Structures are given as structure tokens and as C-alpha cells.
C-alpha positions in Angstrom: 0.0 0.0 0.0 2.8 2.3 0.9 4.6 1.7 -2.4 1.4 2.6 -4.3 1.2 5.9 -2.5 4.8 6.6 -3.1 4.4 5.7 -6.8 1.3 7.9 -7.0 3.1 10.8 -5.4 6.1 10.4 -7.7 3.7 10.2 -10.8 1.9 13.4 -9.7 5.2 15.2 -9.2 6.5 14.2 -12.6 3.2 15.0 -14.3 3.0 18.4 -12.6 6.6 19.1 -13.5 5.8 18.3 -17.1 2.8 20.5 -17.2 4.7 23.4 -15.7 7.6 22.9 -18.1 5.2 22.9 -21.1 3.5 26.0 -19.8 6.9 27.7 -19.3 8.0 26.7 -22.8 4.8 28.1 -24.2 5.2 31.4 -22.3 8.8 31.6 -23.4 8.1 30.8 -27.0 5.2 33.1 -27.2 7.2 35.9 -25.5 10.1 35.4 -27.9 7.7 35.3 -30.9 6.1 38.6 -29.8 9.5 40.2 -29.3 10.4 39.1 -32.8 7.3 40.7 -34.2 7.8 43.8 -32.1 11.4 44.1 -33.4 10.1 44.0 -37.0 7.5 46.7 -36.3 10.1 48.9 -34.6 12.4 48.6 -37.6 9.5 49.4 -40.0 8.7 52.5 -37.9 12.4 53.6 -37.8 12.7 53.4 -41.6 11.6 56.6 -43.5 11.4 55.1 -47.0 8.1 53.4 -47.8 9.8 50.9 -50.2 12.2 49.9 -47.4 9.2 49.5 -44.9 7.4 47.3 -47.4 10.6 45.3 -48.1 11.1 44.6 -44.3 7.5 43.5 -43.9 7.7 41.3 -47.0 11.0 39.7 -45.9 9.6 38.9 -42.5 6.3 37.5 -43.9 8.5 35.3 -46.1 10.5 34.0 -43.1 7.4 33.2 -41.2 5.7 31.5 -44.1 8.9 29.5 -44.7 9.1 28.4 -41.1 5.4 27.4 -41.2 5.9 25.4 -44.3 8.9 23.6 -42.7 6.7 22.8 -39.7 4.0 21.4 -42.0 6.6 19.2 -43.6 7.5 17.8 -40.2 4.0 16.2 -40.2 3.3 16.5 -36.5 0.8 13.7 -36.8 -2.1 15.7 -35.5 -4.9 17.1 -37.6 -5.5 19.9 -35.2 -1.9 21.0 -35.2 -1.8 20.7 -39.0 -5.0 22.8 -39.2 -3.5 25.5 -36.9 -0.4 25.7 -39.1 -2.4 25.9 -42.3 -4.6 28.6 -40.8 -1.5 30.5 -39.6 0.2 30.2 -43.0 -3.0 31.4 -44.8 -3.3 34.4 -42.4 0.4 35.3 -43.2 -0.3 35.0 -46.9 -3.4 37.2 -46.6 -1.4 39.8 -44.7 1.3 39.8 -47.3 -1.2 40.0 -50.2 -2.8 42.9 -48.4 0.5 44.6 -48.0 1.3 44.2 -51.8 -2.2 44.5 -53.2 -2.3 41.0 -54.7 -4.9 38.3 -54.9 -7.8 40.7 -54.7 -6.5 42.7 -51.8 -6.1 46.5 -51.9 -2.5 47.5 -51.5 -1.5 49.2 -48.2 -0.7 52.8 -49.1 2.8 54.2 -48.3 1.5 56.5 -45.6 -0.3 53.6 -43.9 2.6 51.1 -43.6 3.4 52.0 -39.9 -0.3 51.5 -39.0 -0.3 48.2 -41.0 2.7 47.0 -39.1 0.9 47.9 -35.8 -2.2 46.0 -37.0 -0.1 42.9 -37.8 1.5 43.0 -34.4 -1.8 43.5 -32.6 -3.4 40.7 -34.6 -0.6 38.2 -33.7 -0.6 39.2 -30.0 -4.3 38.6 -29.8 -4.3 35.4 -31.7 -4.9 32.2 -29.7 -3.3 29.7 -32.1 -2.3 27.3 -29.3 0.9 26.6 -27.6 2.3 24.1 -30.0 2.1 26.5 -32.9 4.2 29.1 -31.1 6.8 26.5 -30.0 7.1 25.0 -33.5 7.2 28.4 -35.4 9.7 29.8 -33.0 11.9 26.7 -33.1 11.9 26.8 -36.9 12.8 30.5 -36.9 15.7 29.7 -34.6 16.8 27.0 -37.0 16.7 29.5 -39.9 19.2 31.4 -37.9 19.1 33.7 -34.9 21.0 36.3 -36.8 18.2 36.3 -39.4 15.5 36.8 -36.8 16.4 40.3 -35.9 17.8 41.6 -39.2 
């Protein structure tokens, strides 16, 4: 009886530790992802030339789309995760299309690029895509290269 209690307590401690670690990883990944997006927005706002602002946004949309495609190729074996990644990728593509005025979207005007960058940041910060998405995307961005993240 005593060994069952000890085993149960050990199991509870291990399970609670795993949950706390996963939650900490989500918080860290989400925080790093938001810092990345904030960094991009700040660079856009610091740039005076609309063409350069547009280029910065396009390059970073491309990085995120590429990272999402890599995550999709990993085939995480879960339809829900795959659906989240597909939704995230489509959202990125729509934002990029809106920026450039392609695929039926109206192009963001030069004088609205800072506001558009703010909108993108706010949209990502409010998104509830799930912890696995942030962990996967951030991990793949780190694989792309930390130096590329904040350029």
C-alpha cells in the first residue's frame, strides 16, 4: 500500500513538472515570438522610406511562411496542429497579399505602412493559435538562424 502511495506521489510530481515545463515553454516561445514581431514593427517605424518598410515586412512574412511550411513538412501527426499551421500560413499569406495589393486585396498605401505593421503585431498578439504553434514556429525560426531573426 505504501509503495502505491509513493508511486502515485512520484507520478503526480512528474506530471505536474511536465505541465509546468510545457507552460513555461509556451510562455517563453510566445514571448520570444512577440519580441520578434515587435522588433520587426520597430524597424519598420524607424525606416523613413516606404519601399524599405514594405521590403522589411515582405521579408519577415516570407520568413514566417517558410518556417510554417517547414513545420508542415514535419508532419506533426495531429490534424488539429496541421490545421493550426495551415490557418496561420494562410493568415500570413493574406497579410502579405494585403501589403502588396495582390490576390484581390487592396495595397496598403505608403502612408499607412506603420499602421499596418501595428495591426499585424496586434493581430498576432491577440491570436490564440495554441501553444504548439508558437513553439514550432519559434523553433523553426531559430533553426533558420538567430541572426536572421532580428535583421
